[in-house]
C-alpha positions in Angstrom: 120.0 130.4 123.0 119.9 133.5 125.2 116.7 132.4 127.0 116.5 128.6 127.5 113.8 126.5 126.2 113.0 125.3 129.6 112.5 128.7 131.0 110.6 130.0 127.9 108.7 127.0 126.6 105.9 128.0 124.3 103.8 125.0 124.8 100.2 125.0 123.8 97.9 124.7 126.8 94.2 124.1 126.8 92.3 126.6 128.7 91.5 125.4 132.3 88.8 128.0 132.9 90.8 130.6 134.6 90.2 133.3 132.0 87.1 132.6 129.9 85.2 129.9 131.5 84.4 128.5 135.0 82.4 129.6 138.0 85.1 131.6 139.8 85.8 134.1 137.2 83.3 136.1 135.1 83.5 135.3 131.3 84.5 138.0 129.0 82.1 138.9 126.2 84.4 138.6 123.3 83.7 137.2 119.9 85.9 134.6 118.2 88.9 136.4 116.7 92.0 135.6 114.8 95.5 137.0 115.1 95.3 140.0 112.8 98.2 140.8 110.6 96.9 144.3 109.7 99.7 146.7 109.0 99.9 150.3 108.0 102.2 150.4 104.9 101.2 153.9 103.9 103.7 155.6 106.3 107.0 155.0 108.0 105.6 154.8 111.5 107.5 152.2 113.6 105.3 149.1 113.4 104.5 147.4 116.8 103.6 143.9 117.6 102.5 142.5 120.9 103.0 138.9 121.8 101.9 137.3 125.1 103.8 134.2 126.1 102.4 131.1 128.0 103.1 130.1 131.5 106.7 128.9 132.1 107.5 125.9 134.1 108.0 127.6 137.5 104.6 129.5 137.1 102.6 126.4 136.1 103.5 124.8 139.4 102.6 128.0 141.4 98.7 128.4 141.6 99.2 132.1 142.6 100.8 132.9 139.3 98.6 131.2 136.8 96.1 134.0 136.3 96.3 135.7 132.9 95.8 139.5 132.9 95.7 139.8 129.1 93.1 139.5 126.5 93.4 140.3 122.9 90.8 141.1 120.2 92.0 141.7 116.7 94.5 144.5 117.0 93.6 145.5 120.5 95.3 144.3 123.7 93.3 144.4 126.9 94.9 144.6 130.3 92.4 143.3 132.9 92.0 145.1 136.2 94.4 144.2 138.9 91.7 142.7 141.2 89.9 140.9 138.3 90.5 137.5 139.9 89.9 138.6 143.5 86.5 140.3 142.9 85.0 138.4 140.0 81.5 139.5 140.8 82.4 143.2 140.1 83.1 142.4 136.4 80.4 139.9 135.8 78.6 142.0 133.3 81.4 144.2 132.4 82.2 145.0 128.7 86.0 145.2 128.3 85.8 147.3 125.2 83.8 150.2 126.7 84.6 149.9 130.4 87.2 152.2 131.9 88.2 149.4 134.3 90.0 147.7 131.5 93.1 149.3 130.0 93.1 149.0 126.1 96.0 149.5 123.9 95.9 149.4 120.0 98.8 148.1 117.9 99.4 146.7 114.5 99.4 143.2 115.4 98.5 141.2 118.6 99.7 137.6 118.8 98.2 135.3 121.3 100.7 132.6 122.5 99.3 132.1 126.0 97.1 128.9 125.1 94.5 127.6 122.8 91.4 128.9 124.3 88.8 128.8 121.5 88.6 132.6 121.2 92.1 133.4 119.9 94.1 131.7 117.2 97.4 130.4 118.8 100.4 132.3 117.4 103.4 130.0 117.0 106.9 131.0 115.6 105.6 130.9 112.0 103.0 133.4 112.9 105.6 135.9 114.1 107.6 135.4 110.8 104.5 135.9 108.7 103.5 139.1 110.6 106.8 140.9 110.2 109.8 138.8 109.2 108.9 138.2 105.6 107.7 141.7 105.0 110.8 143.3 106.5 113.2 140.9 104.5 111.5 142.1 101.4 112.0 145.7 102.4 115.5 145.1 102.8 116.0 143.5 99.3 114.0 146.4 97.9 116.9 148.6 99.2 115.6 150.0 102.6 117.5 149.9 105.9 115.3 147.8 108.2 115.4 146.9 112.0 113.2 144.4 114.2 113.8 144.6 117.9 112.4 142.7 120.7 111.4 144.7 123.9 110.1 143.5 127.3 110.8 142.5 130.8 113.2 139.8 131.7 111.7 136.3 130.9 108.9 137.6 128.7 110.0 135.6 125.6 112.2 138.1 123.6 115.1 135.7 123.0 112.8 132.9 122.2 110.9 135.1 119.7 114.1 136.2 118.1 116.2 132.9 118.2 114.0 130.2 119.5 115.4 126.6 119.0 116.8 127.7 115.6 113.2 128.2 114.6 112.9 131.9 115.8 112.6 135.1 113.7 116.3 135.4 112.8 116.8 131.8 111.7 113.6 131.9 109.5 114.7 135.3 108.0 118.1 134.0 107.2 116.8 130.7 105.6 114.4 132.7 103.4 117.1 135.2 102.4 119.1 132.8 100.2 115.9 131.5 98.6 115.2 135.2 97.5 118.8 135.7 96.4 118.6 132.7 94.1 115.6 134.3 92.4 117.4 137.6 92.1 120.6 136.0 90.7 118.6 134.4 88.0 117.8 138.0 87.0 121.5 138.8 86.5 121.7 140.6 89.8 125.0 140.1 91.7 124.5 140.0 95.6 127.2 140.1 98.3 126.0 139.3 101.9 128.0 140.3 105.1 127.1 139.7 108.7 128.2 141.1 112.0 127.1 140.2 115.6 127.9 142.1 118.7 126.6 142.7 122.3 126.3 145.7 124.6 127.2 144.5 128.0 127.6 146.9 131.0 127.6 149.8 128.4 130.6 148.4 126.6 130.5 146.7 123.0 132.0 143.2 122.4 132.3 141.5 119.0 130.7 138.1 119.4 132.3 136.9 116.1 135.8 137.8 117.4 138.2 135.3 118.8 138.8 137.6 121.8 135.8 137.8 124.1 137.4 140.6 126.3 138.4 143.2 123.8 136.2 146.2 124.0 135.2 147.9 120.6 135.0 151.6 120.2 132.1 153.5 118.7 132.7 156.1 116.0 130.6 158.3 113.8 131.1 158.6 110.0 131.0 161.8 107.9 127.2 161.7 108.0 127.1 161.6 111.8 125.9 158.1 112.0 127.5 155.7 114.6 129.4 152.4 113.9 131.5 150.0 115.7 135.1 150.4 114.9 136.9 147.2 113.8 133.8 145.0 114.0 134.2 141.7 112.1 132.1 141.7 109.0 132.1 138.2 107.5 131.0 137.4 103.9 128.4 134.7 103.8 127.5 132.4 100.9 124.8 130.1 102.4 122.3 129.6 105.1 124.5 127.0 106.8 127.3 129.5 107.3 125.0 132.1 108.8 123.7 129.4 111.4 127.3 128.6 112.1 128.3 132.1 113.0 124.9 132.8 114.8 125.4 129.7 117.1 129.1 130.9 117.7 128.0 134.3 118.6 125.2 133.1 120.9 127.6 130.8 122.7 129.7 133.7 123.6 126.7 135.9 124.8 126.5 136.9 128.6 123.8 134.9 130.3 123.0 134.1 133.9 120.4 132.6 136.1 118.1 134.7 138.2 114.9 134.1 140.1 112.9 135.5 137.2 114.6 133.5 134.6 116.9 130.5 134.6 118.9 131.7 131.6 118.6 135.5 131.5 120.2 137.6 128.8 122.7 140.0 130.5 123.4 142.0 127.4 121.7 143.5 124.4 122.5 141.7 121.1 122.5 143.1 117.6 122.7 140.8 114.6 123.3 142.7 111.3 122.9 141.6 107.7 124.3 143.8 105.0 123.1 143.2 101.4 125.0 144.7 98.5 123.3 144.3 95.2 124.4 145.2 91.6 122.1 145.0 88.6 123.5 145.7 85.1 121.0 147.6 83.1 120.9 148.5 79.5 122.8 151.7 78.3 125.8 150.7 80.4 124.1 151.7 83.7 124.8 149.8 86.9 122.1 150.0 89.5 123.4 149.5 93.0 121.6 148.8 96.4 123.2 148.7 99.8 120.8 148.0 102.6 121.1 146.7 106.2 118.7 144.5 108.2 119.3 144.7 112.0 117.8 142.1 114.4 118.0 143.2 118.0 117.3 141.1 121.0 117.3 143.6 124.0 117.9 142.4 127.5 114.8 142.6 129.8 114.0 145.2 132.5 114.5 143.9 135.9 113.2 144.7 139.5 115.6 143.7 142.1 112.8 142.4 144.5 111.8 140.0 141.8 115.2 138.8 140.5 117.1 138.7 143.8 120.2 140.0 142.2 123.3 140.8 144.1 127.0 141.6 143.2 127.9 141.4 139.6 124.3 140.4 138.5 123.0 143.6 140.4 125.5 145.7 138.5 124.4 144.0 135.1 120.7 144.6 136.0 121.4 148.3 136.9 123.1 148.8 133.5 120.4 147.0 131.6 117.7 149.2 133.3 119.8 152.3 132.7 119.9 151.8 128.9 116.3 150.7 128.6 115.3 153.8 130.6 117.4 155.9 128.1 115.5 154.1 125.4 112.2 154.8 127.0 113.1 158.5 127.4 114.1 158.8 123.7 111.0 156.9 122.6 108.9 159.4 124.5 110.7 162.5 123.0 110.5 161.1 119.4 106.8 160.3 120.0 106.3 163.9 121.2 108.3 165.4 118.3 106.0 163.5 115.8 103.0 165.5 117.0 104.5 168.7 118.2 105.7 171.7 116.1 108.5 172.5 118.7 111.0 169.7 118.3 113.1 168.6 121.2 116.6 167.5 121.1 117.1 163.8 121.1 119.9 162.7 123.5 121.0 159.4 121.6 124.3 159.4 123.3 122.8 159.0 126.7 123.6 155.3 126.4 125.5 153.0 124.2 122.2 151.1 123.1 120.5 154.3 122.0 123.5 155.6 120.2 123.9 152.6 118.2 120.2 152.4 117.4 120.0 156.1 116.5 119.1 155.3 112.8 116.8 152.4 113.5 114.5 154.3 116.1 114.8 157.8 114.5 116.2 157.9 111.1 116.5 156.2 107.8 114.9 152.8 108.5 111.7 150.9 108.4 111.5 149.5 112.0 109.3 147.1 114.0 109.1 146.5 117.7 108.0 143.2 119.0 106.8 143.9 122.6 106.9 140.6 124.5 104.7 140.6 127.6 104.2 138.3 130.6 100.6 137.2 131.2 100.8 137.2 134.9 103.0 140.2 135.9 100.7 143.2 136.0 103.0 146.1 136.6 105.8 145.1 134.2 103.2 144.2 131.4 101.5 147.6 131.9 104.8 149.4 131.6 105.8 147.5 128.4 102.5 148.2 126.8 102.8 152.0 127.5 106.3 152.1 125.9 104.9 150.1 122.9 102.2 152.7 122.6 104.7 155.6 122.5 106.8 153.7 120.0 104.0 153.4 117.6 103.7 157.2 117.3 107.3 157.6 116.0 107.8 158.2 112.4 111.0 157.4 110.7 112.0 158.6 107.2 113.0 155.4 105.3 114.7 156.0 101.9 115.6 153.6 99.2 119.4 153.2 99.2 119.7 153.1 95.5 122.4 154.6 93.2 122.8 154.5 89.4 126.3 154.5 88.0 126.9 155.0 84.1 130.1 153.5 82.9 132.5 156.0 81.4 133.7 155.3 77.8 137.4 155.0 79.0 136.3 152.4 81.6 134.4 150.4 79.1 137.4 150.4 76.7 139.5 149.2 79.6 137.3 146.3 80.2 137.5 145.2 76.6 141.2 145.9 76.4 144.3 143.6 76.9 145.4 145.8 79.8 143.1 144.1 82.3 144.4 140.7 81.1 147.9 141.9 81.7 147.0 142.9 85.3 145.9 139.3 85.8 149.0 138.0 84.5 151.0 140.2 87.0 148.9 139.1 89.9 149.4 135.4 89.0 153.1 135.9 88.6 153.4 137.5 92.1 151.3 134.8 93.4 153.9 132.2 92.1 156.7 134.2 93.6 155.2 134.3 97.0 154.5 130.5 96.8 158.2 130.1 96.1 159.2 132.2 99.1 156.7 130.3 101.5 157.5 126.8 100.2 160.8 124.8 99.9 162.3 127.1 97.3 165.9 128.2 96.9 165.1 131.4 98.8 163.7 129.3 101.8 166.8 127.1 101.7 169.2 130.0 101.8 167.2 131.6 104.5 167.5 128.4 106.7 171.3 128.2 106.0 171.7 132.0 106.8 169.8 131.6 110.1 172.0 128.7 111.3 175.1 130.3 110.2 174.4 133.4 112.1 173.9 131.3 115.2 177.4 129.7 114.6 179.9 130.5 117.2 183.7 130.2 116.8 186.7 130.8 119.3 188.3 132.8 116.5 186.8 136.2 117.3 188.8 138.0 114.7 187.7 141.0 112.8 186.8 139.2 109.6 184.7 136.7 111.4 182.6 139.5 112.8 182.5 141.3 109.5 181.1 138.2 107.8 178.4 137.6 110.5 177.5 141.3 110.2 177.1 140.9 106.5 175.1 137.9 106.9 172.8 139.6 109.4 172.4 142.5 106.8 171.3 139.8 104.2 168.9 138.2 106.6 167.2 141.6 107.3 167.3 142.4 103.6 165.6 139.1 102.9 162.9 139.7 105.5 162.3 143.3 104.2 162.1 142.1 100.6 159.8 139.4 101.4 157.5 141.7 103.2 157.6 144.2 100.4 156.8 141.5 98.0 153.8 140.4 100.1 152.6 144.0 100.4 153.0 144.6 96.7 151.0 141.4 95.9 148.2 142.6 98.2 148.4 145.9 96.7 147.9 144.5 93.2 145.0 142.3 94.3 143.3 145.4 95.7 144.1 147.4 92.6 142.5 144.7 90.5 139.3 145.2 92.4 139.4 148.9 92.2 140.4 149.3 88.6 136.9 148.6 87.4 135.8 151.7 89.3 138.7 154.0 88.6 141.3 153.3 86.0 143.4 156.2 86.8 144.6 154.6 90.0 146.4 151.8 88.5 150.0 151.3 89.6 152.9 151.2 87.1 153.3 147.5 86.1 157.1 148.0 86.0 157.1 147.6 89.8 156.6 143.8 89.3 159.7 143.7 86.9 161.7 145.7 89.5 160.9 143.2 92.3 161.8 140.2 90.0 165.2 141.5 89.2 165.8 142.6 92.7 165.0 139.1 93.9 167.3 137.4 91.4 170.1 139.8 92.4 169.7 139.1 96.1 169.8 135.4 95.6 173.1 135.6 93.8 174.6 138.0 96.5 173.2 135.6 99.2 174.8 132.5 97.6 178.1 134.2 97.4 178.0 135.4 101.0 177.1 131.9 102.4 179.9 130.2 100.3 182.5 132.7 101.4 181.4 132.2 105.2 181.4 128.5 104.9 184.9 128.4 103.4 186.2 130.7 106.0 184.8 128.7 108.9 
C-alpha cells in the first residue's frame, strides 16, 4: 500500500511511563475514557475525526522521539506544551482542561492508536470503520454523495488508515457494500456499481486503472459547472473480489518513494470513487432512481525539506504536494469564514488540481468526513494539522438526496408488452451471427484471404487487363473492409438502441437496415467469387 506496514505499524504498545506515569513526568489528571463516536447528524457540517498513530520503527529506537505530545479525552484532543518533558515540575499540578498552557481542540471523534495506556480505549482499524465508514456507506446507499478524506503530515498514518494491509477503511467499506447490495436486491431493487481510481501527481491526473501509466487526463466541467476527469476508466463491478483486484492494481501503480520521514511515502493524492446506481420499481408504474457517489481520498502528506532531506525529483514532488495542500488549507479557511459571515468570499477552487476535483466534496452537495491523522512526537506539524481540522469542522455542505421518480408512459408500457421488443432481440441475434461468420472461418474470411494473396501476386505480364483486374480486386478488398466495419458499427448501434428503447421508443431505428445489410452482403459475396475466378483463370 501507499505507506508500508513497516513504516506505519500500528502495534499496540504498553505504556512505559513516559506519558501518564513515572517519576520524571507529571501525571495528567484525566479520568478513564473511551473513544467516543459522538457525531452530529443534525446538520451537514463536515465531520472531523482525529487519529493519533503509535511510534513507528525508527522512532522506537530513538529515545529523543518517544515522547507523546497528545492526550485525548472523549471528543477533546489536547496538545501538551512544547517543554512538557523538559520541565516536568512546571506542570505537576496542572489541569489540562482548564490550563491555557495546554492547547485543546474539539472534534466529532478522537481515536487513540498510540498505545494501551489504561486511560484510552485503543482504536484499531475496526474502530475507524465503526466511527465513520459504516455510516457514510449507508448515506451513499440512501442516495447522498459522500466523501471521506485522510489529511495529515507525511508518515502520520493516512494510507494505513485508508488502505492498511487490506484491512483499512476502503477495503472494509467495499466488503460491506456487497452485503448491503444483497439485502437491497431481495427488495426488488436493481443496482449497478462502477468504480474509478486516479492519482494527482505533480498537479497532473493519471488513471490508475488505465494500461498506460504516462497518459495525462484532462479535467472538464459539465453543464452544472462540476469538474470531472475526461476519459477516466469507469469499470462495472459485481463482487468484492473484483474491487480488491482493481484496488490492488491501482495501488501498485501509485507513485511512492523513500524519504527520511517515511520509508514508503505517497508522492501523489489518490481518489478512489464508487458510483452506485439504484432502480426501484414501485406501484403505479413508477421507477425510483438513485445515483450517488462515494469518494475515498488518500492525500499525500505535507513535508518539510529539513525533515525529509528531499532533493531533485523528490524535492519537486514535495513542493507540488505542499502547494496543493496549501491551496486546500486556504479554501478550507475561506469556506469556514463563509459559514459564519454574511459577506461571502469567492472560493478559488481552481487554484490547484486537488481542490478543483474536490470542489463538490468540500463545499457542495456531499456529506463529507475528514480523518486528521497526527504524529504523537512532531509538535509543529501536529499543531498545524489540528488547526486545519478545526477550520474544516466549521464548514457546512448542502447535501441533497439524488433521487428521481420516473412514471412510465402508456406507449412505453405497451412497447414492453408488445412483439416489437422481441423482434429487436431477433435482429440483434441475427447481426451477432453475421459478425461471428465474418470473424471466423466463414466463406467471407476465406475469400478475404484469397483476395489478399492474389493482390500480392506479381506477374511479368504487365498488360492493361492484369492491372485492371488487380485494381478491381483492390476495390473489392476495400469494399469488404468497409462493409465489415459498417456491419460492426450497426451491430453496436442496435445493442445501444436496445438499451435505450426502454427509455425512449421514438429513437428506434428502422429495422429494414438489417435486411439491407443482409442482401448487400450476399451480393458482395457473389461479385467477389466472380472476380476471384476471373483473375485465377487469367493468371
